[in-house]
NUROVEX-167201 format. One record per residue (C-alpha): residue number from 1; residue in one letter; x negated, y negated, z negated. Coordinates in steps of 0.25 Angstrom, whole numbers. Each point is the difference from the previous one (the first is absolute). Layout:
// NUROVEX-167201
+-----+------+-------+-------+-------+
: seq : type :     X :     Y :     Z :
+-----+------+-------+-------+-------+
: NUM :    A :     X :     Y :     Z :
...
+-----+------+-------+-------+-------+
END
This chain:
// NUROVEX-167201
+-----+------+-------+-------+-------+
: seq : type :     X :     Y :     Z :
+-----+------+-------+-------+-------+
:   1 :    X :    11 :    80 :   -95 :
:   2 :    X :    -6 :     7 :    12 :
:   3 :    X :     7 :     2 :    13 :
:   4 :    X :    -8 :     6 :    12 :
:   5 :    X :     4 :    -5 :    14 :
:   6 :    X :     0 :     9 :    12 :
:   7 :    X :   -11 :    -5 :     9 :
:   8 :    X :     3 :     9 :    12 :
:   9 :    X :    15 :    -4 :     0 :
:  10 :    X :    -4 :   -15 :     0 :
:  11 :    X :    -9 :     2 :    12 :
:  12 :    X :    11 :     8 :     7 :
:  13 :    X :     9 :   -12 :    -3 :
:  14 :    X :   -10 :   -10 :     6 :
:  15 :    X :    -2 :     8 :    12 :
:  16 :    X :    15 :     2 :     2 :
:  17 :    X :     2 :   -15 :    -1 :
:  18 :    X :   -11 :    -2 :    11 :
:  19 :    X :     8 :     8 :    10 :
:  20 :    X :    10 :   -12 :     0 :
:  21 :    X :    -6 :   -10 :    10 :
:  22 :    X :   -13 :     7 :     3 :
:  23 :    X :   -10 :    -7 :     9 :
:  24 :    X :    -9 :     6 :    10 :
:  25 :    X :   -13 :     0 :    -9 :
:  26 :    X :     6 :     6 :   -12 :
:  27 :    X :     6 :   -13 :    -7 :
:  28 :    X :    14 :    -5 :    -2 :
:  29 :    X :     9 :   -11 :     5 :
:  30 :    X :    12 :    -3 :    -8 :
:  31 :    X :     2 :   -15 :     1 :
:  32 :    X :     9 :    -6 :   -11 :
:  33 :    X :    15 :     4 :     2 :
:  34 :    X :    -2 :     6 :    14 :
:  35 :    X :     7 :    14 :     2 :
:  36 :    X :   -13 :     7 :    -4 :
:  37 :    X :    -1 :    -8 :   -13 :
:  38 :    X :    14 :     3 :    -3 :
:  39 :    X :    -2 :    15 :     3 :
:  40 :    X :   -12 :     0 :   -10 :
:  41 :    X :     9 :    -6 :   -10 :
:  42 :    X :    11 :    10 :     2 :
:  43 :    X :    -9 :    11 :    -2 :
:  44 :    X :    -5 :    -5 :   -13 :
:  45 :    X :    14 :    -2 :    -5 :
:  46 :    X :     3 :    14 :     4 :
:  47 :    X :   -12 :     5 :    -8 :
:  48 :    X :     4 :    -8 :   -12 :
:  49 :    X :    15 :     3 :     0 :
:  50 :    X :    -4 :    15 :     0 :
:  51 :    X :    -6 :    -2 :   -14 :
:  52 :    X :    11 :    -8 :    -6 :
:  53 :    X :    -4 :   -14 :     2 :
:  54 :    X :     9 :   -11 :     4 :
:  55 :    X :    -2 :   -12 :    10 :
:  56 :    X :     3 :   -14 :     0 :
:  57 :    X :    -3 :   -10 :    11 :
:  58 :    X :    -2 :   -15 :    -2 :
:  59 :    X :     4 :   -11 :     9 :
:  60 :    X :   -13 :    -1 :     7 :
:  61 :    X :    -1 :    15 :     2 :
:  62 :    X :    -9 :     4 :   -12 :
:  63 :    X :     3 :    15 :    -4 :
:  64 :    X :     1 :     3 :   -15 :
:  65 :    X :     0 :    15 :    -3 :
:  66 :    X :     3 :     3 :   -14 :
:  67 :    X :    -4 :    12 :    -9 :
:  68 :    X :     8 :    -1 :   -13 :
:  69 :    X :    -6 :    -1 :   -13 :
:  70 :    X :     4 :     4 :   -14 :
:  71 :    X :     4 :   -15 :    -2 :
:  72 :    X :     6 :    -6 :    12 :
:  73 :    X :     3 :   -12 :    -7 :
:  74 :    X :   -15 :    -4 :     0 :
:  75 :    X :    -7 :    -7 :    12 :
:  76 :    X :    -6 :    10 :     9 :
:  77 :    X :   -15 :     2 :     4 :
:  78 :    X :    -2 :     0 :    15 :
:  79 :    X :   -10 :     5 :    10 :
:  80 :    X :     0 :    -1 :    15 :
:  81 :    X :    -5 :    -7 :    12 :
:  82 :    X :     4 :    -1 :    15 :
:  83 :    X :     3 :     9 :    12 :
:  84 :    X :    -1 :   -10 :    11 :
:  85 :    X :   -13 :     0 :     8 :
:  86 :    X :    -8 :    -8 :     9 :
:  87 :    X :     2 :     3 :    15 :
:  88 :    X :   -12 :     9 :     0 :
:  89 :    X :    -1 :     3 :   -15 :
:  90 :    X :    -4 :    11 :    -8 :
:  91 :    X :     7 :    11 :    -8 :
:  92 :    X :    -4 :    -4 :   -14 :
:  93 :    X :     1 :   -16 :    -1 :
:  94 :    X :    13 :    -2 :    -9 :
:  95 :    X :     5 :    14 :     3 :
:  96 :    X :    -9 :     7 :   -10 :
:  97 :    X :     6 :    -9 :   -11 :
:  98 :    X :    14 :     4 :     3 :
:  99 :    X :    -2 :    14 :     2 :
: 100 :    X :    -9 :     2 :   -12 :
: 101 :    X :    12 :    -6 :    -8 :
: 102 :    X :     9 :    10 :     6 :
: 103 :    X :   -10 :    11 :    -4 :
: 104 :    X :     0 :    -5 :   -14 :
: 105 :    X :    15 :     0 :     0 :
: 106 :    X :     0 :    14 :     6 :
: 107 :    X :   -11 :     5 :   -11 :
: 108 :    X :     8 :    -6 :   -11 :
: 109 :    X :    13 :     7 :     5 :
: 110 :    X :    -7 :    14 :     2 :
: 111 :    X :    -6 :    -1 :   -14 :
: 112 :    X :    13 :    -5 :    -7 :
: 113 :    X :    -7 :   -13 :    -5 :
: 114 :    X :     9 :   -11 :    -3 :
: 115 :    X :    -6 :   -14 :    -4 :
: 116 :    X :     6 :   -10 :   -10 :
: 117 :    X :     2 :   -10 :    11 :
: 118 :    X :     5 :     2 :    13 :
: 119 :    X :    -9 :     0 :    12 :
: 120 :    X :     1 :    -7 :    13 :
: 121 :    X :    -6 :     3 :    14 :
: 122 :    X :     0 :   -13 :     8 :
: 123 :    X :    -2 :    -1 :    15 :
: 124 :    X :    -2 :   -15 :     3 :
: 125 :    X :     5 :    -5 :    14 :
: 126 :    X :   -10 :    -5 :    10 :
: 127 :    X :   -13 :     0 :    -8 :
: 128 :    X :    -9 :    -1 :    12 :
: 129 :    X :     7 :   -12 :     7 :
: 130 :    X :    -4 :     6 :    13 :
: 131 :    X :    15 :    -1 :     5 :
: 132 :    X :     5 :   -11 :    -9 :
: 133 :    X :    -9 :   -11 :    -5 :
: 134 :    X :    -4 :    -3 :   -11 :
: 135 :    X :    -5 :    13 :    -6 :
: 136 :    X :     5 :     5 :   -13 :
: 137 :    X :    12 :    -8 :     2 :
: 138 :    X :    10 :     9 :    -7 :
: 139 :    X :    -8 :     2 :   -13 :
: 140 :    X :    -3 :   -15 :     0 :
: 141 :    X :    15 :    -2 :     0 :
: 142 :    X :     2 :    10 :   -11 :
: 143 :    X :   -10 :    -8 :    -8 :
: 144 :    X :     6 :   -14 :     4 :
: 145 :    X :   -10 :    -5 :     9 :
: 146 :    X :     9 :     0 :    12 :
: 147 :    X :    15 :    -2 :     1 :
: 148 :    X :     9 :    11 :     4 :
: 149 :    X :     5 :    -9 :    12 :
: 150 :    X :   -15 :    -2 :     4 :
: 151 :    X :    -3 :    14 :     0 :
: 152 :    X :    12 :     4 :     8 :
: 153 :    X :    -2 :   -10 :    10 :
: 154 :    X :   -14 :     4 :     4 :
: 155 :    X :    -1 :     4 :    15 :
: 156 :    X :    -8 :    10 :     8 :
: 157 :    X :    -6 :    -3 :    14 :
: 158 :    X :    14 :     3 :     6 :
: 159 :    X :     7 :    -9 :    -8 :
: 160 :    X :     7 :    11 :    -9 :
: 161 :    X :     1 :    -5 :   -15 :
: 162 :    X :    -4 :     9 :   -12 :
: 163 :    X :    15 :    -1 :    -4 :
: 164 :    X :     5 :     5 :    14 :
: 165 :    X :   -11 :    11 :    -1 :
: 166 :    X :     6 :     4 :   -14 :
: 167 :    X :    14 :     1 :     6 :
: 168 :    X :    -5 :     8 :    12 :
: 169 :    X :    -7 :    10 :    -8 :
: 170 :    X :    10 :     1 :   -11 :
: 171 :    X :    -9 :    -5 :   -11 :
: 172 :    X :     8 :   -13 :    -3 :
: 173 :    X :     2 :     2 :   -15 :
: 174 :    X :     9 :    -7 :   -10 :
: 175 :    X :    -9 :     0 :   -13 :
: 176 :    X :    -4 :   -14 :    -3 :
: 177 :    X :   -15 :    -3 :     3 :
: 178 :    X :    -8 :     0 :   -13 :
: 179 :    X :     7 :    12 :    -6 :
: 180 :    X :    -3 :     9 :    -7 :
: 181 :    X :    -9 :    -7 :   -10 :
: 182 :    X :   -13 :     9 :    -2 :
: 183 :    X :    -7 :     3 :   -12 :
: 184 :    X :   -13 :     4 :     8 :
: 185 :    X :    -4 :     2 :    14 :
: 186 :    X :   -12 :     9 :     5 :
: 187 :    X :    -4 :     1 :    15 :
: 188 :    X :    -9 :    10 :     5 :
: 189 :    X :    -8 :    -3 :    13 :
: 190 :    X :   -12 :     3 :     8 :
: 191 :    X :   -11 :   -10 :    -2 :
: 192 :    X :     0 :    -5 :    14 :
: 193 :    X :   -15 :    -3 :    -2 :
: 194 :    X :   -13 :     7 :    -1 :
: 195 :    X :    -4 :    -2 :   -15 :
: 196 :    X :     6 :    13 :    -7 :
: 197 :    X :    -6 :     9 :    11 :
: 198 :    X :   -13 :    -7 :     0 :
: 199 :    X :    -2 :     1 :   -15 :
: 200 :    X :     5 :    14 :    -1 :
: 201 :    X :    12 :    -4 :    -9 :
: 202 :    X :    13 :     7 :     1 :
: 203 :    X :    10 :   -11 :    -6 :
: 204 :    X :     1 :   -15 :     0 :
: 205 :    X :     7 :    -6 :   -12 :
: 206 :    X :     5 :   -12 :     6 :
: 207 :    X :     0 :   -12 :    -9 :
: 208 :    X :     5 :   -11 :     9 :
: 209 :    X :     0 :    -5 :    15 :
: 210 :    X :    -9 :   -11 :     6 :
: 211 :    X :     6 :   -13 :     4 :
: 212 :    X :     3 :    -2 :    15 :
: 213 :    X :     2 :   -12 :     8 :
: 214 :    X :     4 :     0 :    15 :
: 215 :    X :    -2 :   -12 :    10 :
: 216 :    X :     4 :    -3 :    14 :
: 217 :    X :   -11 :    -9 :     6 :
: 218 :    X :     0 :    -8 :    13 :
: 219 :    X :   -12 :    -7 :     6 :
: 220 :    X :     3 :    -9 :    12 :
: 221 :    X :   -11 :    -5 :     9 :
: 222 :    X :    -1 :    -3 :    15 :
: 223 :    X :     0 :    11 :    11 :
: 224 :    X :   -11 :    -3 :    10 :
: 225 :    X :    -8 :     6 :    11 :
: 226 :    X :   -11 :     9 :    -5 :
: 227 :    X :   -10 :    -4 :    11 :
: 228 :    X :     1 :   -15 :     1 :
: 229 :    X :     3 :    -3 :   -14 :
: 230 :    X :   -13 :    -3 :    -8 :
: 231 :    X :    -1 :     7 :   -14 :
: 232 :    X :     0 :   -13 :    -7 :
: 233 :    X :    12 :    -5 :     6 :
: 234 :    X :     9 :    12 :    -3 :
: 235 :    X :    11 :     1 :   -10 :
: 236 :    X :     0 :    15 :    -1 :
: 237 :    X :    11 :     6 :    -9 :
: 238 :    X :    -6 :    14 :     0 :
: 239 :    X :   -14 :    -4 :    -4 :
: 240 :    X :     6 :    -8 :   -11 :
: 241 :    X :     8 :    12 :    -5 :
: 242 :    X :   -12 :     9 :     1 :
: 243 :    X :    -8 :   -10 :    -8 :
: 244 :    X :    11 :     0 :   -11 :
: 245 :    X :     1 :    15 :     0 :
: 246 :    X :   -15 :     2 :    -1 :
: 247 :    X :    -1 :   -10 :   -12 :
: 248 :    X :    11 :     7 :    -7 :
: 249 :    X :    -5 :    14 :     3 :
: 250 :    X :   -14 :    -4 :    -5 :
: 251 :    X :     5 :    -6 :   -13 :
: 252 :    X :     8 :    13 :    -3 :
: 253 :    X :   -12 :     9 :     4 :
: 254 :    X :    -9 :    -8 :   -10 :
: 255 :    X :    10 :     2 :   -12 :
: 256 :    X :    -8 :     9 :    -8 :
: 257 :    X :    12 :     4 :    -8 :
: 258 :    X :     7 :     5 :    13 :
: 259 :    X :    13 :    -7 :    -4 :
: 260 :    X :     1 :    -9 :    12 :
: 261 :    X :     7 :     5 :    12 :
: 262 :    X :     2 :    -7 :    13 :
: 263 :    X :     7 :     6 :    12 :
: 264 :    X :     4 :    -6 :    13 :
: 265 :    X :    10 :    11 :     6 :
: 266 :    X :     7 :    -8 :    11 :
: 267 :    X :    -7 :    -9 :    10 :
: 268 :    X :     7 :    -6 :    12 :
: 269 :    X :    -6 :    -9 :    11 :
: 270 :    X :    10 :    -9 :     8 :
: 271 :    X :    -1 :     4 :    15 :
: 272 :    X :   -13 :     7 :    -1 :
: 273 :    X :   -10 :     0 :    12 :
: 274 :    X :   -14 :     4 :     1 :
: 275 :    X :    -5 :   -13 :     6 :
: 276 :    X :     9 :   -10 :    -8 :
: 277 :    X :    -5 :    -6 :   -13 :
: 278 :    X :    12 :     4 :   -10 :
: 279 :    X :     8 :   -12 :    -3 :
: 280 :    X :     9 :     7 :   -11 :
: 281 :    X :    -2 :    12 :    -9 :
: 282 :    X :    10 :     5 :   -11 :
: 283 :    X :    -4 :    10 :   -10 :
: 284 :    X :     4 :     6 :   -14 :
: 285 :    X :    -8 :     0 :   -12 :
: 286 :    X :     1 :     9 :   -12 :
: 287 :    X :    -8 :    -4 :   -13 :
: 288 :    X :     0 :     9 :   -12 :
: 289 :    X :    -7 :     0 :   -14 :
: 290 :    X :     2 :     7 :   -13 :
: 291 :    X :    -1 :   -13 :    -8 :
: 292 :    X :    10 :   -11 :     3 :
: 293 :    X :   -10 :   -11 :    -3 :
: 294 :    X :   -10 :     6 :    10 :
: 295 :    X :    12 :     1 :    10 :
: 296 :    X :     3 :   -15 :    -2 :
: 297 :    X :   -15 :    -2 :     3 :
: 298 :    X :     0 :     8 :    12 :
: 299 :    X :    12 :    -7 :     6 :
: 300 :    X :    -7 :   -14 :    -3 :
: 301 :    X :   -12 :     5 :     7 :
: 302 :    X :     9 :     4 :    12 :
: 303 :    X :     6 :   -14 :     0 :
: 304 :    X :   -14 :    -7 :     0 :
: 305 :    X :    -6 :     9 :    11 :
: 306 :    X :    13 :    -3 :     8 :
: 307 :    X :    -2 :   -15 :    -1 :
: 308 :    X :   -15 :     2 :     4 :
: 309 :    X :     4 :     8 :    12 :
: 310 :    X :     9 :   -11 :     4 :
: 311 :    X :   -11 :   -10 :    -1 :
: 312 :    X :   -11 :     8 :     7 :
: 313 :    X :     8 :     5 :    11 :
: 314 :    X :    10 :   -11 :     3 :
: 315 :    X :    12 :     8 :    -2 :
: 316 :    X :    13 :    -2 :    -7 :
: 317 :    X :     3 :    10 :   -11 :
: 318 :    X :    13 :     4 :    -7 :
: 319 :    X :     2 :    11 :   -10 :
: 320 :    X :    12 :     5 :    -8 :
: 321 :    X :     0 :     9 :   -12 :
: 322 :    X :    11 :    10 :     4 :
: 323 :    X :    -1 :     9 :   -12 :
: 324 :    X :    -6 :     1 :   -14 :
: 325 :    X :    -1 :    11 :   -10 :
: 326 :    X :    -7 :    -3 :   -13 :
: 327 :    X :    -9 :     9 :    -7 :
: 328 :    X :     8 :    10 :    -8 :
: 329 :    X :    -4 :     7 :   -13 :
: 330 :    X :     8 :    12 :    -3 :
: 331 :    X :     6 :     4 :   -13 :
: 332 :    X :   -10 :     4 :   -10 :
: 333 :    X :     9 :    11 :    -6 :
: 334 :    X :     3 :     6 :    14 :
: 335 :    X :   -15 :    -1 :     4 :
: 336 :    X :    -4 :     7 :   -13 :
: 337 :    X :    10 :    11 :     2 :
: 338 :    X :    -6 :     3 :    14 :
: 339 :    X :   -14 :     0 :    -6 :
: 340 :    X :     4 :    10 :   -11 :
: 341 :    X :     7 :     9 :    11 :
: 342 :    X :   -13 :    -1 :     8 :
: 343 :    X :    -8 :     4 :   -12 :
: 344 :    X :     9 :    12 :    -3 :
: 345 :    X :    -4 :     5 :    14 :
: 346 :    X :   -15 :     0 :    -3 :
: 347 :    X :    -3 :    -7 :    13 :
: 348 :    X :    -9 :   -12 :     4 :
: 349 :    X :     8 :   -12 :     1 :
: 350 :    X :    -2 :   -15 :     0 :
: 351 :    X :     8 :   -13 :    -4 :
: 352 :    X :     2 :    -8 :    13 :
: 353 :    X :     7 :   -11 :     6 :
: 354 :    X :     9 :     2 :    13 :
: 355 :    X :    -5 :    -7 :    12 :
: 356 :    X :    13 :     2 :     7 :
: 357 :    X :    14 :    -5 :    -2 :
: 358 :    X :    10 :    10 :    -6 :
: 359 :    X :    15 :     0 :    -4 :
: 360 :    X :    -6 :     2 :   -14 :
: 361 :    X :    -5 :   -14 :     1 :
: 362 :    X :    14 :    -6 :     0 :
: 363 :    X :     6 :    10 :    -9 :
: 364 :    X :   -11 :    -4 :   -11 :
: 365 :    X :     7 :   -14 :    -1 :
: 366 :    X :    12 :     7 :    -6 :
: 367 :    X :    -4 :    13 :    -6 :
: 368 :    X :   -13 :     6 :    -7 :
: 369 :    X :    -8 :     6 :    12 :
: 370 :    X :   -12 :     7 :     4 :
: 371 :    X :    -5 :     8 :    12 :
: 372 :    X :    -8 :    12 :     2 :
: 373 :    X :   -10 :     2 :    12 :
: 374 :    X :    -6 :    12 :     6 :
: 375 :    X :   -11 :     1 :    11 :
: 376 :    X :     3 :     0 :    14 :
: 377 :    X :   -10 :     5 :    11 :
: 378 :    X :   -10 :   -11 :     4 :
: 379 :    X :     9 :   -10 :    -6 :
: 380 :    X :     9 :     0 :    12 :
: 381 :    X :    15 :    -5 :     0 :
: 382 :    X :    10 :    -6 :     9 :
: 383 :    X :    -5 :    10 :    10 :
: 384 :    X :     4 :    13 :     6 :
: 385 :    X :   -13 :     6 :    -6 :
: 386 :    X :     4 :    -3 :   -14 :
: 387 :    X :    -2 :    12 :    -9 :
: 388 :    X :     0 :     4 :   -15 :
: 389 :    X :    -4 :    14 :    -4 :
: 390 :    X :    11 :     9 :    -6 :
: 391 :    X :    -8 :     1 :   -13 :
: 392 :    X :    -1 :   -15 :    -2 :
: 393 :    X :    15 :    -1 :     3 :
: 394 :    X :     3 :    10 :   -10 :
: 395 :    X :    -9 :    -6 :   -10 :
: 396 :    X :     6 :   -14 :     2 :
: 397 :    X :    14 :     6 :    -2 :
: 398 :    X :    -5 :     7 :   -13 :
: 399 :    X :    -5 :   -14 :    -6 :
: 400 :    X :    13 :    -6 :     5 :
: 401 :    X :     8 :    10 :    -7 :
: 402 :    X :    -7 :    -1 :   -13 :
: 403 :    X :     1 :   -15 :     0 :
: 404 :    X :    15 :     0 :     3 :
: 405 :    X :     3 :    10 :   -11 :
: 406 :    X :    -8 :    -8 :   -10 :
: 407 :    X :     7 :   -13 :     3 :
: 408 :    X :    14 :     7 :     2 :
: 409 :    X :    -1 :     6 :   -14 :
: 410 :    X :    -2 :   -13 :    -7 :
: 411 :    X :    13 :    -7 :    -5 :
: 412 :    X :    -7 :   -13 :    -1 :
: 413 :    X :    -9 :    -5 :    11 :
: 414 :    X :    -6 :   -12 :    -7 :
+-----+------+-------+-------+-------+
END
């Protein structure tokens, strides 16, 4: 069965959504469950209801928009992503996956195609985690990683809970979290990295996601005057942090496989002054790898280097692992469906692992799942300059459409 999507209509939808919460430099700001996010959700619902789809909302605000199938007694096949953004985010991260799903539904409607199984377009709440931490909390609740009470109790910087924000925006739903059960889930996304563009490949067939572990680290030494204190007598917390970061960076850079990734994204010096030896430093550490065993080894290296810093610099150290996401392997049948769809388009593609977290990672725990990547310019994402071409957006939607139809026309999913 061949269904052609309307690439121009998809692009127009993307640009219309970008008009809600625009930023000064061409990006988007729709933090989760703000009025801007709610306005984007309402626009999507309006578009979907115009083609006969129906809406259900679960208790953590996830939207499930259904297109009926010939056999509505069968579990649906789903697609989707998120509409919330970073404070100065782009127009494509998450939004492409939602609006490509909409375009698939519109094209099926225009061409009178009805799949065996029903289809669901899902909008997951608070994927970014930029207003309510942690990220992906609503898809994680759907998958059983978090309790409903935990998700609803998450607070933003003003003390507003996710539950209160749901009530305020009108998206406090009644459907139990975890429904409906899905026969498959496909998520289209920009790559958020440079590989596809650098290798002149048009589609990424995503086979899984690398493992991630987050740590909060504190080094405590002794503040001292920069002039009278000899170097050998210092307990310099910042120097210790610098040594640790350098050792971990050097290890990752020396990994010929390219699988090790080390990032220190936040660093805070207690009461900084240019002529004071820093006595306390706090920083975050993000470790990632495509193999769980190697991620274990990377964490062990961090622990050894942290102990060495304590001894060398005379500082007290404390680390807390605040989040861990294991390496994920997506469903082989769904991955193969995406690969067949890419082959049918006759474009260069590659199988690849996702370097970022996505709602699909949690959904894969409870439903057969895969993802589709398209290139983004210079690999830039979470940035107002984020960009994917109309042609690549349309191509990704075509691959998504083919994979959805194949899966939805199977009465058996095993």
